[in-house]
N, CA, C and O atoms as a MOPAC input file, in Angstrom:
PM7 MOZYME 1SCF
protein

 N    104.11900 1   -47.78800 1   272.29700 1
 C    103.30600 1   -48.82700 1   271.69800 1
 C    104.10100 1   -49.47700 1   270.57800 1
 O    104.61000 1   -48.78300 1   269.69800 1
 N    104.21300 1   -50.78700 1   270.59800 1
 C    104.96400 1   -51.52700 1   269.59400 1
 C    104.16800 1   -51.62100 1   268.29900 1
 O    102.95300 1   -51.81500 1   268.32100 1
 N    104.87000 1   -51.47900 1   267.15500 1
 C    104.16400 1   -51.61300 1   265.88700 1
 C    103.65100 1   -53.04000 1   265.72900 1
 O    104.33900 1   -53.99900 1   266.08000 1
 N    102.45600 1   -53.16900 1   265.20600 1
 C    101.88500 1   -54.49300 1   264.99800 1
 C    102.29600 1   -55.00600 1   263.63100 1
 O    102.79600 1   -54.25200 1   262.79600 1
 N    102.08200 1   -56.28900 1   263.41100 1
 C    102.39000 1   -56.87800 1   262.11300 1
 C    101.56700 1   -56.19100 1   261.04000 1
 O    102.04900 1   -55.94900 1   259.93400 1
 N    100.32500 1   -55.87900 1   261.37300 1
 C     99.44300 1   -55.21000 1   260.41800 1
 C     99.99100 1   -53.82200 1   260.05500 1
 O    100.01600 1   -53.45500 1   258.88000 1
 N    100.42900 1   -53.05300 1   261.05700 1
 C    100.94400 1   -51.71600 1   260.76700 1
 C    102.26900 1   -51.80300 1   260.01100 1
 O    102.54600 1   -50.95500 1   259.16300 1
 N    103.09300 1   -52.81700 1   260.30500 1
 C    104.33400 1   -53.01000 1   259.55200 1
 C    104.01700 1   -53.28500 1   258.08100 1
 O    104.65800 1   -52.73900 1   257.18300 1
 N    103.02900 1   -54.13300 1   257.85200 1
 C    102.64200 1   -54.47800 1   256.48100 1
 C    102.12700 1   -53.23800 1   255.75400 1
 O    102.46500 1   -53.00800 1   254.59300 1
 N    101.31400 1   -52.44800 1   256.43800 1
 C    100.79100 1   -51.22100 1   255.82400 1
 C    101.92100 1   -50.27400 1   255.46300 1
 O    101.89800 1   -49.65000 1   254.40200 1
 N    102.92100 1   -50.16400 1   256.35100 1
 C    104.04300 1   -49.27600 1   256.08300 1
 C    104.83100 1   -49.75700 1   254.86900 1
 O    105.28500 1   -48.94800 1   254.05900 1
 N    104.99300 1   -51.07100 1   254.74200 1
 C    105.71100 1   -51.61900 1   253.58800 1
 C    104.93400 1   -51.38200 1   252.29700 1
 O    105.52000 1   -51.05900 1   251.26400 1
 N    103.62500 1   -51.54200 1   252.36100 1
 C    102.78600 1   -51.30200 1   251.18700 1
 C    102.88500 1   -49.84400 1   250.76600 1
 O    102.99200 1   -49.54000 1   249.57800 1
 N    102.84900 1   -48.94400 1   251.74400 1
 C    102.97200 1   -47.51200 1   251.42700 1
 C    104.33400 1   -47.21000 1   250.80400 1
 O    104.42700 1   -46.40300 1   249.88000 1
 N    105.38100 1   -47.84900 1   251.30300 1
 C    106.71300 1   -47.64800 1   250.73900 1
 C    106.75700 1   -48.13200 1   249.29700 1
 O    107.34100 1   -47.47900 1   248.43200 1
 N    106.13900 1   -49.27800 1   249.04400 1
 C    106.09000 1   -49.81700 1   247.68700 1
 C    105.31600 1   -48.87800 1   246.76000 1
 O    105.73200 1   -48.63700 1   245.62700 1
 N    104.19300 1   -48.35000 1   247.24500 1
 C    103.41500 1   -47.40700 1   246.43800 1
 C    104.24100 1   -46.16600 1   246.11100 1
 O    104.18000 1   -45.64500 1   244.99700 1
 N    105.01700 1   -45.69600 1   247.09700 1
 C    105.85000 1   -44.51400 1   246.87300 1
 C    106.92100 1   -44.79600 1   245.82700 1
 O    107.20200 1   -43.94800 1   244.98000 1
 N    107.51200 1   -45.97200 1   245.88400 1
 C    108.52000 1   -46.33900 1   244.88900 1
 C    107.88700 1   -46.38900 1   243.50600 1
 O    108.47600 1   -45.92300 1   242.53000 1
 N    106.69900 1   -46.94900 1   243.42300 1
 C    106.01000 1   -47.01900 1   242.12700 1
 C    105.70700 1   -45.61700 1   241.60300 1
 O    105.85800 1   -45.35000 1   240.41100 1
 N    105.27800 1   -44.72100 1   242.49900 1
 C    105.01000 1   -43.33800 1   242.08300 1
 C    106.28000 1   -42.69400 1   241.54800 1
 O    106.24800 1   -41.98900 1   240.53900 1
 N    107.40500 1   -42.93800 1   242.22700 1
 C    108.66600 1   -42.34700 1   241.81700 1
 C    109.17400 1   -42.92900 1   240.50400 1
 O    109.86700 1   -42.24800 1   239.74800 1
 N    108.82600 1   -44.20300 1   240.22700 1
 C    109.34200 1   -44.85300 1   239.02800 1
 C    108.53500 1   -44.53100 1   237.78000 1
 O    108.98200 1   -44.80900 1   236.66700 1
 N    107.35700 1   -43.94900 1   237.95000 1
 C    106.55300 1   -43.58400 1   236.77400 1
 C    107.29700 1   -42.52900 1   235.97100 1
 O    108.01900 1   -41.69700 1   236.52000 1
 N    107.10700 1   -42.58100 1   234.69000 1
 C    107.81200 1   -41.61600 1   233.84300 1
 C    109.20300 1   -42.12200 1   233.49400 1
 O    110.04100 1   -41.35900 1   233.01500 1
 N    109.45200 1   -43.41100 1   233.73400 1
 C    110.75000 1   -44.01800 1   233.41300 1
 C    110.88900 1   -44.23600 1   231.92400 1
 O    110.05100 1   -43.78900 1   231.14000 1
 N    111.93100 1   -44.91100 1   231.54200 1
 C    112.23200 1   -45.18100 1   230.13600 1
 C    111.19300 1   -46.14600 1   229.57800 1
 O    110.82900 1   -47.11100 1   230.25100 1
 N    110.70900 1   -45.90500 1   228.35900 1
 C    109.65700 1   -46.74200 1   227.78900 1
 C    110.19700 1   -47.86700 1   226.92000 1
 O    109.41800 1   -48.72300 1   226.50000 1
 N    111.48900 1   -47.90700 1   226.63100 1
 C    112.04400 1   -48.98500 1   225.83000 1
 C    112.12100 1   -50.24800 1   226.68300 1
 O    112.20900 1   -50.17300 1   227.90800 1
 N    112.08800 1   -51.42200 1   226.01900 1
 C    112.04700 1   -52.68000 1   226.75400 1
 C    113.29000 1   -52.88200 1   227.61500 1
 O    113.16800 1   -53.29000 1   228.77100 1
 N    114.47300 1   -52.61000 1   227.08900 1
 C    115.69000 1   -52.77000 1   227.90000 1
 C    115.70300 1   -51.73400 1   229.01700 1
 O    116.17500 1   -52.00000 1   230.12300 1
 N    115.18600 1   -50.57200 1   228.71800 1
 C    115.08400 1   -49.52200 1   229.73900 1
 C    114.10400 1   -49.91300 1   230.82500 1
 O    114.31800 1   -49.61200 1   231.99900 1
 N    113.00900 1   -50.59700 1   230.43300 1
 C    112.02600 1   -51.04700 1   231.41400 1
 C    112.63600 1   -52.06400 1   232.37300 1
 O    112.36800 1   -52.04400 1   233.57400 1
 N    113.46500 1   -52.95800 1   231.81900 1
 C    114.10800 1   -53.96000 1   232.66400 1
 C    115.05300 1   -53.28600 1   233.64200 1
 O    115.08500 1   -53.62800 1   234.82400 1
 N    115.82200 1   -52.32800 1   233.14400 1
 C    116.73400 1   -51.59000 1   234.01500 1
 C    115.94800 1   -50.80900 1   235.05800 1
 O    116.29600 1   -50.80100 1   236.23900 1
 N    114.89700 1   -50.16200 1   234.61200 1
 C    114.05800 1   -49.38400 1   235.53000 1
 C    113.41900 1   -50.30900 1   236.56400 1
 O    113.35500 1   -49.98200 1   237.74900 1
 N    112.94700 1   -51.46800 1   236.10000 1
 C    112.33900 1   -52.43600 1   237.01400 1
 C    113.35800 1   -52.89400 1   238.06300 1
 O    113.02500 1   -53.01800 1   239.24200 1
 N    114.58800 1   -53.14200 1   237.63700 1
 C    115.63800 1   -53.55800 1   238.57100 1
 C    115.91900 1   -52.47100 1   239.59300 1
 O    116.09800 1   -52.74600 1   240.78000 1
 N    115.95400 1   -51.24000 1   239.11900 1
 C    116.19100 1   -50.11900 1   240.04600 1
 C    115.05400 1   -50.00200 1   241.06300 1
 O    115.28700 1   -49.80700 1   242.25600 1
 N    113.84000 1   -50.12300 1   240.57500 1
 C    112.68300 1   -50.03300 1   241.46300 1
 C    112.70700 1   -51.17700 1   242.47400 1
 O    112.45200 1   -50.97300 1   243.66100 1
 N    113.01200 1   -52.36700 1   241.99800 1
 C    113.07700 1   -53.53100 1   242.87200 1
 C    114.16000 1   -53.35100 1   243.94000 1
 O    113.94000 1   -53.66000 1   245.11100 1
 N    115.31600 1   -52.85700 1   243.53500 1
 C    116.39400 1   -52.59800 1   244.49800 1
 C    115.98600 1   -51.52900 1   245.51000 1
 O    116.28000 1   -51.64100 1   246.70000 1
 N    115.31300 1   -50.50500 1   245.02700 1
 C    114.85200 1   -49.44600 1   245.92200 1
 C    113.82900 1   -49.97700 1   246.92400 1
 O    113.86000 1   -49.62200 1   248.10300 1
 N    112.92800 1   -50.82500 1   246.44700 1
 C    111.93500 1   -51.43700 1   247.34200 1
 C    112.63300 1   -52.27700 1   248.40300 1
 O    112.28900 1   -52.21400 1   249.58300 1
 N    113.60600 1   -53.05400 1   247.97800 1
 C    114.34700 1   -53.89900 1   248.93200 1
 C    115.09300 1   -53.04400 1   249.95900 1
 O    115.10200 1   -53.35700 1   251.15000 1
 N    115.71100 1   -51.97200 1   249.48900 1
 C    116.42300 1   -51.08200 1   250.40400 1
 C    115.45900 1   -50.45100 1   251.41100 1
 O    115.74200 1   -50.39900 1   252.60800 1
 N    114.33200 1   -49.97700 1   250.91500 1
 C    113.35500 1   -49.35700 1   251.80300 1
 C    112.78100 1   -50.37500 1   252.78200 1
 O    112.51400 1   -50.05100 1   253.93900 1
 N    112.59500 1   -51.60300 1   252.31500 1
 C    112.09600 1   -52.65700 1   253.19100 1
 C    113.10100 1   -52.93800 1   254.30900 1
 O    112.71900 1   -53.10000 1   255.46800 1
 N    114.38300 1   -52.99400 1   253.95500 1
 C    115.41700 1   -53.22600 1   254.97600 1
 C    115.47200 1   -52.06800 1   255.96400 1
 O    115.58000 1   -52.27800 1   257.17200 1
 N    115.39900 1   -50.84900 1   255.44900 1
 C    115.41200 1   -49.67400 1   256.32900 1
 C    114.20000 1   -49.67200 1   257.25500 1
 O    114.32000 1   -49.37200 1   258.44200 1
 N    113.05800 1   -50.00100 1   256.71700 1
 C    111.84200 1   -50.05900 1   257.52700 1
 C    111.97100 1   -51.12900 1   258.59600 1
 O    111.57400 1   -50.92100 1   259.74300 1
 N    112.52000 1   -52.26400 1   258.22600 1
 C    112.72800 1   -53.34500 1   259.18400 1
 C    113.65600 1   -52.90400 1   260.30900 1
 O    113.39600 1   -53.19300 1   261.47700 1
 N    114.72800 1   -52.21300 1   259.96800 1
 C    115.66900 1   -51.70100 1   260.97000 1
 C    114.98300 1   -50.67800 1   261.86900 1
 O    115.17700 1   -50.68600 1   263.08500 1
 N    114.18400 1   -49.80200 1   261.27400 1
 C    113.47800 1   -48.78900 1   262.06800 1
 C    112.50400 1   -49.43900 1   263.05000 1
 O    112.41000 1   -49.01800 1   264.20300 1
 N    111.79800 1   -50.43700 1   262.60600 1
 C    110.83900 1   -51.13300 1   263.48000 1
 C    111.56900 1   -51.84300 1   264.61500 1
 O    111.13300 1   -51.79400 1   265.76500 1
 N    112.68200 1   -52.50300 1   264.29200 1
 C    113.46800 1   -53.16700 1   265.33500 1
 C    113.99100 1   -52.14600 1   266.34300 1
 O    114.01400 1   -52.40800 1   267.54600 1
 N    114.40800 1   -50.98700 1   265.85000 1
 C    114.91300 1   -49.93600 1   266.73300 1
 C    113.82100 1   -49.44900 1   267.67200 1
 O    114.06200 1   -49.26100 1   268.86500 1
 N    112.62400 1   -49.24500 1   267.14000 1
 C    111.49300 1   -48.81000 1   267.96800 1
 C    111.22100 1   -49.83900 1   269.05700 1
 O    111.02000 1   -49.48200 1   270.21700 1
 N    111.21600 1   -51.10800 1   268.68600 1
 C    110.96800 1   -52.17200 1   269.66200 1
 C    112.05500 1   -52.19800 1   270.73000 1
 O    111.75900 1   -52.39500 1   271.90900 1
 N    113.31000 1   -52.00200 1   270.33000 1
 C    114.41700 1   -51.99800 1   271.29900 1
 C    114.32000 1   -50.80800 1   272.25600 1
 O    114.58600 1   -50.94400 1   273.45000 1
 N    113.94300 1   -49.65400 1   271.73300 1
 C    113.78000 1   -48.47200 1   272.58900 1
 C    112.66600 1   -48.71400 1   273.60600 1
 O    112.80600 1   -48.38300 1   274.78300 1
 N    111.56400 1   -49.29200 1   273.14100 1
 C    110.45600 1   -49.58600 1   274.06100 1
 C    110.87200 1   -50.59700 1   275.11800 1
 O    110.52300 1   -50.44900 1   276.28900 1
 N    111.61500 1   -51.62000 1   274.71700 1
 C    112.09400 1   -52.62600 1   275.67600 1
 C    113.04500 1   -51.98800 1   276.68300 1
 O    112.99900 1   -52.29500 1   277.87400 1
 N    113.90100 1   -51.10200 1   276.19800 1
 C    114.84000 1   -50.41100 1   277.07300 1
 C    114.09400 1   -49.57800 1   278.12400 1
 O    114.47400 1   -49.57100 1   279.29600 1
 N    113.04300 1   -48.88400 1   277.70800 1
 C    112.25400 1   -48.08800 1   278.65900 1
 C    111.63600 1   -48.98200 1   279.73100 1
 O    111.64400 1   -48.64500 1   280.91500 1
 N    111.10700 1   -50.11400 1   279.30800 1
 C    110.50700 1   -51.05100 1   280.25500 1
 C    111.55600 1   -51.56700 1   281.24200 1
 O    111.30700 1   -51.63100 1   282.44600 1
 N    112.72600 1   -51.93300 1   280.72500 1
 C    113.78300 1   -52.43900 1   281.59400 1
 C    114.29200 1   -51.36000 1   282.55300 1
 O    114.61700 1   -51.65300 1   283.70300 1
 N    114.36000 1   -50.12100 1   282.08300 1
 C    114.77500 1   -49.01700 1   282.95900 1
 C    113.77900 1   -48.82600 1   284.09400 1
 O    114.16500 1   -48.58400 1   285.23800 1
 N    112.49400 1   -48.93700 1   283.76600 1
 C    111.44900 1   -48.80300 1   284.78200 1
 C    111.56300 1   -49.93200 1   285.80200 1
 O    111.46200 1   -49.69400 1   287.00600 1
 N    111.77100 1   -51.15200 1   285.33200 1
 C    111.92000 1   -52.30100 1   286.23800 1
 C    113.15400 1   -52.15100 1   287.11900 1
 O    113.12500 1   -52.49600 1   288.30000 1
 N    114.23800 1   -51.63500 1   286.54200 1
 C    115.46200 1   -51.42600 1   287.30700 1
 C    115.23700 1   -50.40500 1   288.41900 1
 O    115.68600 1   -50.59600 1   289.54900 1
 N    114.54200 1   -49.32500 1   288.09000 1
 C    114.25500 1   -48.29900 1   289.10200 1
 C    113.41100 1   -48.88700 1   290.23600 1
 O    113.65300 1   -48.58700 1   291.40500 1
 N    112.43100 1   -49.71600 1   289.90200 1
 C    111.60900 1   -50.36700 1   290.93000 1
 C    112.46000 1   -51.28200 1   291.80400 1
 O    112.31000 1   -51.29900 1   293.02600 1
 N    113.33700 1   -52.02900 1   291.18500 1
 C    114.21200 1   -52.93800 1   291.93600 1
 C    115.13500 1   -52.15600 1   292.87000 1
 O    115.38500 1   -52.58000 1   293.99800 1
 N    115.63600 1   -51.02100 1   292.40100 1
 C    116.49700 1   -50.19700 1   293.24700 1
 C    115.73100 1   -49.68100 1   294.46400 1
 O    116.26800 1   -49.65300 1   295.57200 1
 N    114.47300 1   -49.27100 1   294.25700 1
 C    113.65200 1   -48.81400 1   295.37700 1
 C    113.39700 1   -49.94600 1   296.36700 1
 O    113.50400 1   -49.75500 1   297.57900 1
 N    113.06200 1   -51.11200 1   295.85200 1
 C    112.81800 1   -52.27100 1   296.71500 1
 C    114.07600 1   -52.64600 1   297.49700 1
 O    114.00500 1   -52.97600 1   298.68100 1
 N    115.21100 1   -52.59300 1   296.83500 1
 C    116.47700 1   -52.92900 1   297.48600 1
 C    116.78600 1   -51.92800 1   298.59500 1
 O    117.19400 1   -52.32100 1   299.68800 1
 N    116.59700 1   -50.65900 1   298.32500 1
 C    116.83100 1   -49.63100 1   299.34300 1
 C    115.91600 1   -49.82500 1   300.54000 1
 O    116.34800 1   -49.71000 1   301.68700 1
 N    114.64700 1   -50.12000 1   300.27100 1
 C    113.69200 1   -50.34500 1   301.36500 1
 C    114.08600 1   -51.58200 1   302.17500 1
 O    113.97700 1   -51.58400 1   303.40100 1
 N    114.54000 1   -52.62400 1   301.49300 1
 C    114.95500 1   -53.84500 1   302.19000 1
 C    116.16700 1   -53.57300 1   303.08600 1
 O    116.18700 1   -53.98400 1   304.24600 1
 N    117.16600 1   -52.88600 1   302.55400 1
 C    118.37200 1   -52.58100 1   303.33100 1
 C    118.01800 1   -51.71700 1   304.53800 1
 O    118.52500 1   -51.93100 1   305.64000 1
 N    117.13700 1   -50.73700 1   304.31400 1
 C    116.71100 1   -49.88100 1   305.43200 1
 C    116.02200 1   -50.70800 1   306.50700 1
 O    116.25800 1   -50.48300 1   307.69400 1
 N    115.18400 1   -51.65200 1   306.12400 1
 C    114.48400 1   -52.47100 1   307.11500 1
 C    115.46100 1   -53.39600 1   307.85000 1
 O    115.30500 1   -53.63900 1   309.04700 1
 N    116.46000 1   -53.90900 1   307.14000 1
 C    117.46800 1   -54.75900 1   307.79000 1
 C    118.25200 1   -53.94500 1   308.81800 1
 O    118.49400 1   -54.39800 1   309.93700 1
 N    118.64200 1   -52.73800 1   308.41700 1
 C    119.42600 1   -51.90200 1   309.31900 1
 C    118.59600 1   -51.38900 1   310.49700 1
 O    119.15000 1   -51.10300 1   311.55800 1
 N    117.29500 1   -51.27000 1   310.32900 1
 C    116.42400 1   -50.82600 1   311.42100 1
 C    116.18500 1   -51.92900 1   312.45300 1
 O    115.76000 1   -51.65100 1   313.57400 1
 N    116.45300 1   -53.15500 1   312.08000 1
 C    116.25600 1   -54.27700 1   312.99600 1
 C    117.29800 1   -54.18400 1   314.11800 1
 O    118.49200 1   -54.10000 1   313.83200 1
 N    116.86700 1   -54.19900 1   315.40400 1
 C    117.81500 1   -54.09100 1   316.52000 1
 C    118.87100 1   -55.20300 1   316.52300 1
 O    119.98000 1   -55.00000 1   317.01600 1
 N    118.53300 1   -56.36200 1   315.98100 1
 C    119.49600 1   -57.45900 1   315.94000 1
 C    120.66000 1   -57.18000 1   314.98900 1
 O    121.70400 1   -57.82800 1   315.06900 1
 N    120.47600 1   -56.22400 1   314.10300 1
 C    121.50500 1   -55.89200 1   313.11800 1
 C    122.21600 1   -54.58200 1   313.45500 1
 O    122.74500 1   -53.90500 1   312.57300 1
 N    122.22000 1   -54.24400 1   314.71500 1
 C    122.84500 1   -52.98000 1   315.13500 1
 C    124.32300 1   -52.94800 1   314.73600 1
 O    124.84300 1   -51.90200 1   314.34900 1
 N    124.98900 1   -54.09200 1   314.83300 1
 C    126.41100 1   -54.14900 1   314.48300 1
 C    126.64100 1   -53.76900 1   313.01200 1
 O    127.65700 1   -53.15500 1   312.68600 1
 N    125.71800 1   -54.12600 1   312.13500 1
 C    125.83400 1   -53.73700 1   310.71900 1
 C    125.72100 1   -52.22400 1   310.56200 1
 O    126.51000 1   -51.59600 1   309.85500 1
 N    124.73700 1   -51.65900 1   311.22900 1
 C    124.51600 1   -50.21000 1   311.18500 1
 C    125.74200 1   -49.47900 1   311.72800 1
 O    126.18200 1   -48.48200 1   311.15500 1
 N    126.29500 1   -49.98200 1   312.84300 1
 C    127.46600 1   -49.34900 1   313.43700 1
 C    128.67500 1   -49.42400 1   312.50400 1
 O    129.44200 1   -48.46700 1   312.40000 1
 N    128.84500 1   -50.56800 1   311.82200 1
 C    129.94900 1   -50.71600 1   310.86600 1
 C    129.81700 1   -49.72500 1   309.70900 1
 O    130.80300 1   -49.11700 1   309.29200 1
 N    128.60000 1   -49.56700 1   309.19400 1
 C    128.38200 1   -48.61600 1   308.09300 1
 C    128.63600 1   -47.19100 1   308.54400 1
 O    129.23000 1   -46.39900 1   307.81300 1
 N    128.19500 1   -46.86800 1   309.72600 1
 C    128.39200 1   -45.52000 1   310.26900 1
 C    129.87600 1   -45.24800 1   310.45300 1
 O    130.34600 1   -44.15200 1   310.15200 1
 N    130.61000 1   -46.22600 1   310.93900 1
 C    132.05300 1   -46.06900 1   311.15300 1
 C    132.76900 1   -45.88000 1   309.82300 1
 O    133.66200 1   -45.03900 1   309.72000 1
 N    132.39200 1   -46.64900 1   308.80200 1
 C    133.03500 1   -46.52400 1   307.48900 1
 C    132.75600 1   -45.16500 1   306.86300 1
 O    133.63400 1   -44.57700 1   306.23200 1
 N    131.54100 1   -44.66700 1   307.03300 1
 C    131.18700 1   -43.34400 1   306.47900 1
 C    132.00400 1   -42.25900 1   307.15800 1
 O    132.46700 1   -41.33000 1   306.49800 1
 N    132.18800 1   -42.36300 1   308.46400 1
 C    132.93400 1   -41.32000 1   309.17600 1
 C    134.40900 1   -41.35700 1   308.80700 1
 O    135.06300 1   -40.31500 1   308.83700 1
 N    134.96300 1   -42.52800 1   308.45700 1
 C    136.34900 1   -42.62600 1   308.03500 1
 C    136.57700 1   -41.96700 1   306.68000 1
 O    137.65500 1   -41.42600 1   306.43100 1
 N    135.58300 1   -42.00500 1   305.80400 1
 C    135.70200 1   -41.42100 1   304.46200 1
 C    135.70600 1   -39.89200 1   304.50300 1
 O    136.29900 1   -39.24700 1   303.63800 1
 N    135.05700 1   -39.32400 1   305.49000 1
 C    134.92600 1   -37.85500 1   305.54000 1
 C    135.96700 1   -37.24500 1   306.38200 1
 O    136.00200 1   -36.02300 1   306.53100 1

């Protein structure tokens, strides 16, 4: 299941809340607050980028699974088509050629 925009937003909000929890107890001086604020802001940005990468990765994995499933279906359809072509009496020469090539390999 692909993450929705709503779930992505919730995850980002939770990450921001976690950063705020971690930043509590920081320096109380004004210059220290600015430095602390910058650190928190950088941490939020880093976590946001990581979350974005994780979400993209999840979507790519899901897409890959779908494409693998489609490929397997196509392979089955192709095999069935080739079998039906070779079963056709008009294509006996094709079947004979394949049989001859297989016997040469062994």
